[in-house]
Structures are given as C-alpha cells and as structure tokens.
C-alpha positions in Angstrom: -37.7 -46.0 -68.1 -36.0 -43.3 -70.1 -32.9 -41.1 -69.3 -34.8 -38.3 -68.3 -36.9 -39.8 -65.8 -33.9 -41.8 -64.4 -32.1 -38.4 -63.7 -35.2 -37.0 -61.9 -35.4 -40.0 -59.7 -31.5 -40.3 -59.2 -31.0 -36.6 -58.4 -33.2 -36.8 -54.8 -31.2 -39.9 -54.1 -27.7 -38.4 -54.7 -28.9 -35.3 -52.4 -30.2 -37.5 -49.7 -26.8 -39.6 -49.8 -24.8 -36.4 -49.6 -27.2 -35.0 -46.8 -26.7 -38.4 -44.8 -23.0 -38.1 -45.1 -23.0 -34.5 -44.3 -25.1 -35.3 -41.2 -22.8 -38.3 -40.1 -19.4 -36.6 -40.5 -19.7 -32.7 -40.5 -22.5 -32.2 -38.1 -20.6 -33.9 -35.0 -17.5 -32.0 -36.1 -19.6 -28.7 -35.8 -20.9 -29.7 -32.5 -17.4 -30.7 -31.2 -15.9 -27.5 -32.8 -18.7 -25.3 -30.8 -18.0 -27.4 -27.5 -14.1 -26.4 -28.1 -15.0 -23.0 -28.7 -17.1 -22.5 -25.9 -14.4 -24.1 -23.5 -11.6 -21.6 -25.3 -13.9 -18.7 -24.5 -14.3 -19.8 -20.9 -10.7 -20.2 -20.4 -10.0 -16.9 -22.2 -12.5 -15.2 -19.7 -10.7 -16.9 -16.6 -7.3 -15.7 -18.1 -8.6 -12.2 -18.6 -9.8 -12.0 -15.1 -6.4 -13.3 -13.8 -4.8 -10.5 -16.1 -6.8 -8.0 -14.7 -6.1 -9.2 -11.1 -2.5 -9.0 -11.8 -2.8 -5.5 -13.5 -4.5 -4.3 -10.6 -1.6 -5.7 -8.3 0.9 -4.1 -10.3 -1.0 -0.7 -10.4 -1.2 -0.9 -6.6 2.4 -1.6 -6.5 3.2 1.3 -8.9 1.2 3.7 -6.9 2.9 2.6 -3.6 6.3 3.1 -5.3 5.1 6.7 -6.4 4.1 7.4 -3.0 7.7 6.2 -1.6 9.3 8.4 -4.2 7.1 11.3 -3.6 7.6 11.1 0.4 11.6 10.6 -0.3 11.6 13.6 -2.8 9.4 15.7 -0.3 11.8 14.7 2.5 14.8 15.8 0.2 13.2 19.1 -0.6 12.3 19.8 3.0 14.3 22.7 4.5 14.9 20.6 7.6 18.0 18.1 7.6 17.7 14.7 9.0 19.2 14.2 12.2 22.6 13.0 12.2 24.3 11.3 15.4 27.9 12.7 16.1 29.4 9.3 15.7 28.5 6.8 13.0 27.8 3.1 13.2 25.4 3.1 16.2 22.5 0.8 16.3 19.0 2.1 15.6 18.3 2.9 19.4 21.6 4.6 19.9 21.4 6.7 16.8 18.1 8.2 17.6 18.6 8.6 21.2 19.9 12.3 20.7 16.6 13.1 18.7 14.5 11.2 21.2 16.1 13.2 23.9 15.5 16.5 22.4 11.8 15.7 22.0 11.8 15.1 25.5 13.2 18.3 26.5 10.4 20.0 24.5 7.8 18.0 26.5 9.6 19.2 29.9 10.1 22.7 28.8 6.4 22.9 28.2 5.6 21.4 31.2 3.6 18.8 29.8 3.3 15.4 31.9 4.1 12.1 30.1 1.8 9.1 31.1 3.6 6.6 28.8 6.1 6.5 25.9 6.0 3.1 23.8 8.6 3.0 20.8 9.5 0.9 18.0 12.6 1.0 16.0 13.6 0.1 12.2 12.5 -3.8 11.9 9.3 -3.1 13.7 8.4 -0.3 11.7 7.0 -2.6 8.7 4.3 -0.4 7.4 6.6 2.5 6.7 7.3 2.3 3.1 9.9 5.1 3.2 11.9 3.2 6.2 11.7 0.0 4.1 13.0 1.4 1.1 15.9 3.6 2.7 16.8 1.2 5.4 20.3 1.5 4.4 20.5 5.4 4.7 18.2 5.9 7.8 17.2 4.8 11.2 13.8 5.1 12.2 11.8 5.1 15.5 8.1 5.5 16.0 7.2 7.2 19.3 3.7 6.9 20.8 3.5 9.5 23.6 0.6 9.7 25.9 0.7 13.2 27.6 -1.4 15.0 30.1 -1.3 19.0 29.5 -3.4 22.1 29.5 -4.4 23.9 26.3 -1.6 26.6 26.2 1.2 24.1 27.1 0.2 21.8 24.4 -0.3 24.5 21.7 3.4 25.8 22.6 4.7 22.3 22.4 3.1 21.6 19.0 4.6 24.9 17.6 7.9 24.1 18.9 7.8 20.3 17.5 6.7 21.7 14.2 9.6 24.4 14.2 11.9 21.5 15.5 15.4 21.7 13.7 15.4 18.1 12.3 13.0 16.3 10.0 10.2 14.5 11.9 6.9 13.0 10.9 3.9 14.0 13.1 1.7 11.0 12.2 -1.3 11.3 14.5 -2.6 13.4 17.3 -5.5 12.3 19.6 -6.9 14.9 21.9 -9.5 14.1 24.6 -10.5 16.6 27.3 -10.4 14.9 31.0 -14.1 14.2 32.0 -13.5 15.7 35.6 -11.6 18.9 34.4 -12.3 19.9 30.8 -9.1 22.3 30.9 -6.7 19.4 31.0 -6.2 17.3 27.9 -5.3 13.7 27.4 -3.3 13.6 24.3 -1.9 10.5 22.3 0.7 12.0 19.9 2.4 9.6 17.4 5.7 10.9 15.9 8.1 9.3 13.8 11.8 10.3 14.1 14.8 9.5 11.3 18.5 9.5 11.7 21.1 9.4 9.1 23.1 6.2 9.3 
C-alpha cells in the first residue's frame, strides 16, 4: 500500500472518529444547553408576568393616589370652607354634631319626614381615600338618610343643601315614588360631612 492509498483510507477513519467524539461529547451538551435555555425562557416569562402584575398594582395605586390628590385639591379650591367646631379636641361625633344639626334643620325647614338616619364616623369610613389620607386634619361622617317628601319640598331641600355654607359631599341620591301615591317620594340620600380638627 502506498502513501496515497493510506491517506485515502485514513481520512474517512479520522472523520468518523472525530464525528464519534463530537457526537459523544458535544451533542449531549447541546441538548443540555437547549433544556437550560427552555427552562430559563419559561422562568423569564413567569418573572415578566409577575413584573406586569406588580406594575399593574403600582399603576392602580398611583391612580388612586392621583384621585386622592385631585379630591384634596378640589376640596381646597372649593369656595366653601370646611366646618370647624367652636372648640377643638372633640371626638368625631362631637366635632360633626354641629354640621349634622344644620342638615337636620334643613330637613325640618322643608317639611321632610325622616324615616331613618344611619351614620358612620372616621374609622368606619374605610372606603374614603380622602378621609384615610387626611385623618389627622379632618373628622368625617357619612349619613344615610331615608326621607319622605313631595317633589317641591325635596327640590328646595336639595337646592339648600347644595348652597350649604360648609363643604359636604352628596354621594348618592335614590328617589322612588310611593306606589299608593305618586306625589310622595321615598328618598335615600347619602351625604358625607367633614369637620376640621
């Protein structure tokens, strides 16, 4: 066998040996790396989803904070001052009693009958962002007044409530005509009162 024939025979053997070593050593590493890549990709997707959820929470908190700031800003821009009791240091109930009394006088002056009054003070008003963030400055009371009135008396009451000298928040009004007499209204009015501490 001459040298040329040996080279022709040896070259395919060397290529087969190299291919065998590549198959034995590198192919498993490629599969391991591929598995690791897929695992890292799945982890990244999970982390990205978690980041997106946290970002959504942060955006929600920022928008809530902006709403509180806007409400506080609107309240400070209001032409109406907050009710301030004559003496300081009262608890919430005593501090808002004067304002509450003024609302009841409006009801009586307009010949409206009260079916029931429910009220909550400061710590019970948990869904009010303004009250929570300004708890050191204001006392807050939410009144839920159920009334019976005719159209004109209730219209006058609403006008006077709107013109009331102190800042208050008319949150919700539900009016249903009485079934037996449509001239009579059954009214559920929710009003929020504020008093400076």
